[in-house]
N, C-alpha and C positions, 0 to 999 in steps of 0.2 A: 504494499498499500502505499504511496505517496506522500510525503510531507503534508501539502494541501490537502488531500483527504480525511487526513489526521484530525488537521486542526480544524475542519466542515464539521466528521463525525463528532468531534469533543466541546466546541465548543457554539456552533451556529444556533442552535437553538436558546443559547443563554443570550447570544449578538442580537436574535432576534425579537425577545422579551424585552433588551435595553431598548433597542433602537423603537420598539412599540411604545415603551413608558414613556418614549421623548415626543414620537409623532402621532400615537392615539389614531393611527392607520396604519392597517395590514398589509396595504399594498406600497407605500410609500414605506414602509417598514423593509417590508421586503425589496424594494429598489435598493434601501440603505446598506444592506445585506450582500445586495450584490455590489455595489462599490466597493465596499468597506474588504472584502473579498480579492477584488479587484487590485488595490493598495496592499495586502498582507502576500499576492501571488508575485509584487513586483519588489517588495522587501522578506523574499523568502530566506536571504542570506541572515539577515537580523534576528531571527525566531528559532529556538533553540527548543522543538518539543518535549526536550527530556526535562527543562525545568518550566514543569504546570503552572506555578504562580508566576512566571514572568511572563508567560505565553497567552497566558488568561489578560491579564491584565495590559498587554499589547492589544490585545483583540476586543475587551471592553473600550480600551481609547480609540483606536479604529472606527469602531460601528457608531462611538457616538459622535467624532466630528461627523463623519458621514452623516449621520441621522439631522445633527446640529445643520449643517450644511442643506439638505435637503428641505428644513424646519425653515431657515432664511429664505432660501427661493422659491417658495411658496409663500411668507408674508408677503415676501415682495411683488411677485404677481396678484396677489390679493388686491393691495394697496396700488398697483399701477394705474389704473380704471378712477379712481378717487378723486373724484374732483366736486368744487363745491355746487356745480350744476346737477352733480349726479346727484347728490346729498338733497337736493332742492326736489328731485322727480322723483329719487325711491322711498325718500323716505315720509311719505305724509300721515302715516297714521299720526295718531296725537303722542306718544310715548316718543316715538323719536324725532317728532320734531322737538318734544320738550328737552332732550338731550342735547341735539343741533343747539337749540336757542339757547343752551347753559356752555356748551365749546365756544360758540357764538360771542357770546358777552363776556367769558373770559377770554378770549384773544381780543377785545377792546378792554381790558382791566392791565393787559400785559404793553410794555412800552413799544409805540409803532415799529421801532426799526427791527424787535424780533415777529410781533405779529405779522409784517409785511411779507417777509422773508418765509414765513411758516405758511402764508397762505401761498404766497409764490409757489413752496414744495407740494402744497395740497394739490393746487391747479396741475403740477407735472411737470415745472420747470425742472433740469437739473442744476445740479450747482453751478457748473458752467454757466450756463444760461441767465442764472440769479445774480455770479458774480458780474458777468458785462452788463447785466438791465442796471445794477444799481452800482457797478463802478470801484465794489470793493474785492479783494482778492479771495480764491475759494477757498482758504484755510477758515479765511477770517466768517465768509458764508456759514460754510458747518460750524463753527463753534458759536455765532448768533443762533443757528436754528437749534444746537445743542440744547444751547441754555433757554432758549424760548420753549423747548418742551419739556425740560425743566421745572420749569415756573409753571405751563400748564399742567403736568401732571401734579404737581405741589396745590394748585388751585383744587382742581376735580377732586381729591384727596379730601380738602379741607370742606369743601361742598359733599363729598359723603358721609363724613363724618356728621354734617347736621342732619342728614336724615337720618 
């Protein structure tokens, strides 16, 4: 039996469970498992199958990283089409409208330099496009966006505590 087969038989179920725990989707977990084994195959020279502890630790680390990559990719894809117009069109029920109104009021409460960049990002502009439109360098735009998001999250947490 080859080294990769031994690793697959010993750790694939554990790796699949770990991936499912992160992704909450069986099919995505299987994709992550496939990607993980591709990476493991590329690094077979680093693995000593006689050292079970290190091999298990290595496999878990690989599957976690692959699962997190897939999770981030899917989150990005879900947020791609998120614009102010989509909010107005898609979320017309009373509860969703209330949430949107609360977020919008929070955007109005934070300084304009932050809200302006956040709104541009929501509307789908890249950091480079925002940089060109505002005249700020890309690193500055990213930092302003990050700080603005933190301000919004803090205000949302305060709002939720009041409820």
